[in-house]
C-alpha positions in Angstrom: 67.9 -53.5 -31.5 66.8 -52.5 -35.0 63.2 -53.4 -34.2 62.8 -50.8 -31.4 63.9 -48.1 -33.9 61.4 -49.5 -36.7 58.6 -49.6 -34.1 59.4 -46.0 -33.0 59.7 -44.8 -36.9 56.4 -46.6 -37.5 54.8 -44.6 -34.5 56.5 -41.1 -35.7 55.5 -41.7 -39.2 51.8 -42.2 -37.8 52.2 -39.0 -35.7 53.3 -37.2 -38.8 50.0 -38.3 -40.7 47.7 -37.5 -38.1 49.0 -33.9 -37.9 49.3 -33.2 -41.6 46.0 -34.8 -42.3 44.5 -32.5 -39.7 46.2 -29.4 -40.7 45.6 -30.1 -44.4 42.0 -30.8 -43.8 41.6 -27.4 -42.0 43.3 -25.4 -44.8 41.3 -27.1 -47.6 38.0 -26.0 -45.6 39.2 -22.7 -44.9 40.2 -21.9 -48.4 42.6 -19.3 -47.5 43.4 -17.2 -50.7 46.7 -15.5 -49.8 49.3 -17.6 -51.2 51.8 -16.0 -48.8 49.6 -17.2 -45.9 49.0 -20.6 -47.4 52.9 -21.0 -47.9 53.8 -20.2 -44.3 50.7 -22.3 -42.7 51.9 -25.3 -44.8 55.7 -24.9 -43.5 54.5 -24.3 -40.1 52.7 -27.6 -40.5 55.3 -29.5 -42.0 57.7 -28.3 -39.2 55.4 -29.1 -36.5 54.8 -32.6 -37.7 58.5 -33.2 -38.0 59.3 -31.8 -34.4 56.2 -33.9 -33.1 58.4 -36.2 -30.7 59.8 -33.2 -28.8 56.3 -32.0 -27.6 55.9 -35.2 -25.3 58.8 -37.3 -23.5 58.9 -40.9 -24.9 56.7 -43.4 -23.1 58.4 -46.3 -21.6 56.6 -49.8 -22.4 55.2 -51.3 -19.4 56.4 -54.4 -18.1 54.0 -57.6 -18.4 53.5 -60.2 -15.8 51.3 -63.3 -16.4 50.6 -67.0 -17.3 52.2 -69.3 -19.6 52.4 -69.4 -23.3 52.6 -71.8 -26.3 54.6 -71.1 -29.3 53.2 -71.2 -32.9 53.8 -74.7 -34.7 56.8 -75.2 -36.7 56.4 -75.0 -40.6 56.6 -78.3 -42.5 59.7 -79.7 -44.3 60.5 -78.8 -48.1 62.1 -80.9 -50.3 64.8 -83.6 -49.9 67.5 -82.8 -47.6 66.7 -79.0 -47.9 65.2 -76.6 -45.1 63.6 -73.3 -45.5 65.4 -70.1 -44.9 63.8 -67.5 -43.0 64.8 -64.0 -43.5 63.0 -61.7 -40.5 60.6 -59.2 -42.0 62.1 -56.7 -39.4 65.5 -56.7 -41.2 64.1 -56.8 -44.6 62.0 -53.8 -43.5 65.1 -52.0 -42.1 67.2 -52.7 -45.4 64.5 -51.6 -47.6 64.6 -48.2 -45.7 68.1 -47.7 -45.9 67.9 -48.7 -49.7 65.3 -46.1 -50.2 67.0 -43.4 -48.4 70.1 -44.0 -50.2 68.4 -44.0 -53.4 66.8 -40.6 -52.9 70.1 -39.0 -51.8 71.6 -40.5 -54.7 69.0 -38.8 -56.7 69.7 -35.5 -55.2 73.3 -36.2 -55.7 72.5 -36.4 -59.4 70.6 -33.2 -59.3 73.6 -31.5 -58.2 75.7 -33.0 -60.6 73.3 -31.9 -63.3 73.2 -28.3 -62.0 77.4 -28.2 -62.2 77.1 -29.8 -65.5 74.4 -27.4 -66.7 76.8 -24.6 -65.3 80.1 -26.0 -66.9 78.3 -26.2 -70.4 76.7 -22.8 -70.5 77.9 -19.2 -71.3 77.9 -16.2 -69.0 75.9 -13.1 -70.2 77.7 -10.4 -68.3 75.5 -7.3 -69.5 72.2 -9.0 -69.2 69.2 -7.7 -67.1 71.4 -5.2 -65.2 68.6 -2.7 -64.7 66.1 -5.4 -63.9 68.8 -6.7 -61.3 69.0 -3.3 -59.8 65.2 -2.6 -59.5 64.7 -5.8 -57.9 67.9 -5.8 -55.6 69.0 -9.1 -56.9 72.6 -9.9 -58.4 73.0 -13.0 -60.3 75.1 -14.4 -62.8 73.0 -14.9 -66.2 74.4 -17.9 -68.4 72.5 -19.2 -71.5 72.3 -23.0 -72.6 70.3 -24.1 -75.4 69.5 -27.7 -74.3 68.4 -27.0 -70.8 64.5 -27.9 -70.3 63.6 -24.6 -68.4 65.0 -21.9 -66.3 66.8 -22.9 -63.3 68.3 -20.8 -60.4 70.8 -22.1 -57.6 73.5 -20.7 -55.6 73.6 -18.9 -52.2 76.7 -16.7 -52.0 77.2 -16.5 -56.1 73.7 -17.3 -57.6 73.3 -18.2 -61.0 70.5 -18.1 -63.3 70.7 -20.4 -66.7 68.1 -20.3 -69.4 67.8 -20.4 -73.2 69.3 -17.5 -75.0 65.5 -16.7 -76.3 64.2 -16.4 -73.0 66.6 -13.4 -72.3 64.3 -11.0 -73.8 61.5 -12.2 -71.7 61.3 -9.9 -68.7 59.0 -12.0 -66.8 61.0 -15.1 -66.9 64.0 -13.0 -65.6 62.0 -11.2 -63.1 60.9 -14.8 -61.6 64.3 -16.0 -61.3 65.7 -12.9 -59.8 62.8 -12.9 -57.1 63.8 -16.2 -56.0 67.4 -15.1 -55.4 65.9 -12.1 -53.4 64.1 -14.2 -51.4 66.7 -16.9 -50.7 64.6 -19.7 -52.0 67.2 -22.3 -52.8 68.6 -23.0 -49.8 64.8 -23.4 -48.3 64.2 -25.8 -51.3 67.4 -28.0 -50.5 66.1 -28.3 -46.8 62.9 -29.7 -48.0 64.3 -32.2 -50.2 66.6 -33.2 -47.6 63.2 -34.0 -45.6 61.6 -35.4 -48.5 64.5 -37.8 -49.1 64.8 -38.7 -45.4 61.2 -39.8 -45.3 60.9 -41.0 -49.0 58.5 -43.8 -47.8 55.6 -41.2 -46.3 53.5 -40.1 -49.1 52.1 -37.3 -46.7 55.5 -35.9 -46.4 56.1 -35.3 -50.2 52.5 -34.3 -50.5 53.1 -31.6 -47.7 56.3 -30.6 -49.3 54.6 -30.3 -52.6 52.0 -28.1 -51.2 54.8 -25.8 -49.6 56.4 -25.4 -53.2 53.5 -24.8 -55.0 52.3 -21.9 -52.7 55.9 -20.7 -53.0 55.7 -20.5 -56.6 52.3 -18.4 -56.4 53.8 -16.1 -54.2 56.7 -15.6 -56.6 53.9 -15.4 -59.6 52.0 -12.8 -57.8 55.3 -10.6 -57.1 56.1 -11.0 -60.9 52.9 -9.7 -62.1 53.0 -6.8 -59.5 56.5 -5.7 -60.7 55.8 -6.4 -64.5 52.0 -5.1 -64.4 51.7 -8.0 -67.4 49.7 -10.6 -66.0 48.4 -11.7 -69.4 52.3 -12.0 -70.7 53.2 -13.8 -67.7 50.4 -16.5 -68.1 51.6 -16.8 -71.8 55.3 -17.3 -70.5 53.8 -20.2 -68.4 52.4 -21.9 -71.2 55.3 -21.4 -73.4 57.7 -22.9 -71.0 55.2 -25.8 -70.3 55.2 -26.6 -74.1 59.3 -26.3 -74.2 59.6 -28.4 -71.3 61.2 -31.9 -72.1 63.1 -34.7 -70.0 63.1 -35.4 -66.3 63.3 -32.5 -63.6 66.3 -33.9 -61.9 67.9 -30.5 -60.7 67.7 -29.7 -57.2 66.7 -26.2 -57.6 63.4 -24.1 -57.5 62.1 -24.7 -61.3 60.4 -22.2 -63.1 57.5 -24.5 -63.6 56.3 -27.9 -62.5 53.9 -29.2 -64.8 51.9 -30.8 -62.5 51.4 -27.1 -61.0 50.3 -25.6 -64.0 46.6 -25.5 -63.5 46.7 -24.5 -59.9 49.1 -21.5 -60.6 47.2 -20.3 -63.7 44.1 -20.2 -61.7 45.6 -18.8 -58.8 46.8 -15.7 -61.2 43.2 -15.4 -62.7 41.4 -15.1 -59.4 43.0 -12.6 -57.1 40.5 -12.8 -54.1 41.7 -10.0 -51.5 41.7 -11.2 -47.7 40.1 -9.2 -45.0 41.9 -8.9 -41.6 38.8 -10.4 -40.1 38.7 -13.6 -42.4 42.6 -14.0 -41.9 42.4 -14.1 -38.0 39.5 -16.4 -38.3 41.5 -18.9 -40.6 44.5 -18.7 -38.5 42.5 -19.4 -35.4 40.6 -22.5 -37.0 44.1 -23.7 -38.7 46.0 -23.5 -35.2 42.9 -24.9 -33.6 43.1 -28.2 -35.8 47.1 -28.3 -35.5 46.8 -28.5 -31.9 43.9 -31.2 -31.8 45.9 -33.0 -34.3 49.0 -32.9 -32.4 47.4 -34.0 -29.0 46.0 -36.8 -31.0 49.2 -37.9 -32.6 51.4 -37.8 -29.3 48.8 -39.4 -27.3 47.8 -42.2 -29.8 51.0 -43.2 -31.1 53.9 -42.4 -28.1 57.3 -43.1 -28.5 59.5 -45.6 -26.6 62.4 -44.4 -24.7 65.7 -46.4 -25.6 66.3 -49.1 -23.3 69.9 -49.0 -23.6 69.9 -45.3 -22.3 68.6 -46.5 -18.9 72.1 -48.2 -17.8 72.3 -49.7 -14.2 74.2 -47.4 -11.6 76.1 -49.1 -9.1 75.2 -47.9 -5.8 77.7 -45.9 -3.8 80.1 -45.7 -6.7 78.1 -43.6 -8.8 79.3 -45.9 -12.2 76.7 -46.8 -14.5 77.0 -49.9 -16.6 76.4 -49.4 -20.2 77.2 -53.0 -21.4 77.3 -56.4 -19.4 78.1 -59.8 -20.7 76.4 -62.7 -18.7 78.5 -64.9 -17.1 79.0 -68.9 -18.3 77.5 -70.9 -15.7 80.4 -73.6 -15.0 79.3 -77.0 -16.0 81.0 -78.7 -12.8 79.3 -76.2 -10.7 76.0 -76.9 -12.3 76.4 -80.7 -12.1 77.1 -80.1 -8.3 74.4 -77.6 -8.0 76.3 -75.1 -6.6 75.0 -71.6 -6.2 76.0 -68.7 -4.5 76.8 -64.7 -5.1 80.2 -63.6 -6.1 81.7 -60.3 -4.9 84.1 -58.8 -7.1 85.9 -55.3 -6.9 86.2 -53.6 -10.4 88.5 -50.9 -11.4 87.1 -48.8 -14.3 89.5 -46.8 -16.2 88.8 -43.2 -18.2 87.6 -45.0 -21.2 84.8 -46.9 -19.2 86.6 -50.2 -19.5 87.4 -52.5 -16.7 91.3 -52.1 -15.9 91.3 -54.7 -13.1 88.8 -57.0 -11.3 89.6 -59.2 -8.1 87.1 -61.8 -6.5 86.7 -60.6 -2.8 84.3 -63.6 -1.8 81.8 -66.5 -3.2 82.3 -69.9 -4.1 85.8 -70.9 -5.6 83.8 -72.9 -8.3 82.1 -69.7 -9.5 84.6 -66.9 -9.2 86.6 -67.5 -12.4 83.3 -67.4 -14.4 82.0 -64.3 -12.7 85.5 -62.5 -13.3 85.6 -63.3 -17.0 82.2 -61.7 -17.4 82.8 -58.6 -15.7 86.0 -58.1 -17.5 83.9 -57.5 -20.6 81.6 -54.8 -19.1 81.7 -51.1 -20.1 80.8 -48.4 -18.0 79.4 -44.9 -19.2 82.2 -42.1 -19.4 80.0 -39.6 -18.2 79.7 -41.0 -14.8 82.4 -41.0 -12.3 85.5 -42.7 -14.2 88.2 -43.5 -13.7 86.7 -45.2 -10.5 85.9 -48.5 -8.5 83.1 -50.5 -7.2 82.0 -53.7 -5.8 79.8 -56.1 -8.2 77.7 -59.0 -6.9 77.1 -61.8 -9.5 74.3 -64.1 -8.6 74.7 -67.6 -9.7 71.5 -69.5 -9.3 69.9 -72.8 -10.5 66.4 -72.0 -11.7 63.8 -74.6 -10.3 61.2 -75.9 -12.5 58.9 -78.7 -11.3 61.1 -81.2 -9.8 63.7 -80.6 -12.2 66.4 -78.0 -11.3 67.2 -75.8 -14.7 70.1 -73.8 -14.6 70.3 -70.2 -16.1 73.6 -68.0 -16.3 72.6 -65.5 -13.9 74.4 -62.3 -13.1 73.2 -59.7 -10.9 74.8 -56.3 -10.0 73.5 -53.5 -7.8 70.3 -52.6 -8.9 70.0 -55.3 -11.8 67.2 -57.4 -11.4 65.3 -60.2 -13.2 61.5 -61.4 -13.1 59.8 -64.3 -14.5 57.2 -63.7 -17.2 54.7 -66.0 -18.2 55.1 -67.3 -21.7 51.8 -66.2 -23.0 52.3 -62.5 -21.9 55.9 -62.5 -23.1 55.1 -64.1 -26.5 53.2 -60.6 -27.1 56.4 -58.7 -26.9 58.3 -61.1 -29.6 59.4 -58.9 -32.5 61.5 -61.1 -34.5 60.6 -65.1 -34.7 63.1 -67.5 -36.5 61.4 -70.5 -37.6 63.4 -73.8 -36.6 64.4 -76.1 -39.2 63.1 -79.5 -39.0 66.1 -82.1 -38.5 66.3 -84.2 -41.6 66.6 -87.5 -39.3 63.5 -86.5 -37.6 61.5 -86.1 -40.5 62.6 -89.4 -41.9 61.8 -90.9 -38.7 58.1 -89.1 -38.4 59.3 -87.8 -35.2 57.2 -85.0 -33.9 56.2 -83.5 -30.5 57.0 -80.4 -28.4 60.3 -79.0 -27.0 60.0 -77.0 -23.8 62.6 -74.3 -23.0 63.7 -71.8 -20.4 65.0 -68.9 -22.1 66.7 -65.9 -20.3 66.0 -62.4 -22.4 68.4 -59.5 -21.8 67.5 -55.9 -20.9 67.7 -55.1 -24.7 65.4 -58.3 -25.6 68.2 -60.5 -26.8 68.0 -64.1 -25.8 71.1 -64.6 -23.7 70.7 -68.2 -22.7 68.4 -71.2 -23.6 68.1 -74.3 -21.6 66.1 -77.6 -22.5 63.5 -78.6 -20.4 62.0 -81.8 -21.8 61.3 -82.6 -25.4 62.7 -85.1 -27.9 66.3 -84.7 -28.3 66.6 -84.8 -32.2 64.1 -82.0 -32.1 65.7 -80.0 -29.0 68.8 -78.5 -30.8 67.0 -77.2 -33.8 64.4 -75.6 -31.2 67.5 -74.0 -29.3 69.2 -72.8 -32.3 66.1 -70.9 -33.5 65.4 -69.6 -30.2 68.8 -68.2 -29.4 68.0 -65.8 -32.4 64.8 -64.5 -31.3 64.2 -61.1 -30.4 61.5 -59.2 -27.8 60.8 -55.8 -27.1 62.6 -54.6 -23.9 60.5 -55.5 -20.8 60.8 -52.3 -18.2 59.7 -52.5 -14.4 59.2 -49.2 -12.9 60.6 -47.5 -16.2 63.9 -49.6 -16.0 65.0 -52.5 -18.4 65.0 -56.0 -16.8 66.4 -59.1 -17.4 63.4 -61.8 -18.2 62.7 -65.6 -17.5 60.2 -67.2 -19.6 59.1 -70.4 -20.9 58.8 -71.3 -24.7 57.0 -74.2 -26.0 57.8 -75.2 -29.7 55.8 -77.4 -31.4 57.1 -79.8 -34.5 54.4 -81.3 -36.5 54.7 -83.1 -40.0 52.0 -83.1 -42.8 49.8 -86.5 -42.2 
């Protein structure tokens, strides 16, 4: 199932990329001079890209029916008495995503720890900038710490400004930090950092968050200049802070200056261009047109798949919905005697969705115990009519293949169906393929050949059963063991997940 979520994450990331590229290109072409307008548009662009999956229903994958398949040749032997280990790329990708996310959240935790350390190591200055706080309608606890790399502001209910003692006499710095407090920028910035941590692997998300934060600092810069009427002094302050900064910026707070933003912020302060109402309206129209076009392309080009496990089979009349079913094991004696048939079972389901009682009502005696053992392990959705009872029909069939009867462990309850899909088509749905280990005795005897298997695939894409059709016995066990760990994309029929029967050919070849 992790492959299902990885595939959806890849499509989701592509949706985000398309929307951000379309919106970012529009903003670059429109050259909106207003920092406030640019900040709002970048925020809107980021939000729309993250909420893209809500704009359209998730699309179910279509079921495929076609001709037979031949699987890829098996890898060659490596070394004496040893076999190559195979780690699915999907699992490695999922592990990398989890580790990367953990690292990013750990980075944020380290930032919070650093803010706490700054606060505990600093000294409060109770009388600092009281008049300025009253003028800006922003209250804060001002503290001093000499080894801080730059001014930092954080907190919601009891905001704190920490800066060096020499900066207390600089009205521009205090004004900048107090405006951040008045705007309540810190919790917004934390939200942005959470987005960046969740999408640590997506460079366009980092770029968009960086553009939002740059535009926010430009907004604050202009408010400071407007309040102090001292643009030149403020520019000098920016350069002074840039020269004084040292170390890594780990604090999760809107820092007074990020060095990579210095050039853009200085340029923005030096070219204040008013924006007419007409140009603003045209810019907004162009941006939203690009946003709508990018969103449409993203959603229709990379639709997400609905989770197959959410489409449980509903037992007619009873209203109970199966969320998990364990396939029955076909009794060996029944297979040998070619006994087939339908076993009807009455099940009682408790309030937790578990089978509290099961009773066989009809069907061949040789098959009843296997059916009961299977049904007792089923679970039902608690949002359906539980507790309750229902009748379940388990169909046992021996799957014919040419002149040979190949048995499959078949289970079928009301509405639960199965289709046969050609191997060539089903191989296109294979997402995790484990390479069989070449048996050492087969290598020593130079045994090669093809192992042909019948494979039963569950609604979730897991291999439920593998049955040998033909092939060298010395190779068959290795082929069956590997194929049992294969994972397929769920096959849907009329929008519902369905079990699949298919044929797989595994080729064992040795170097000449």
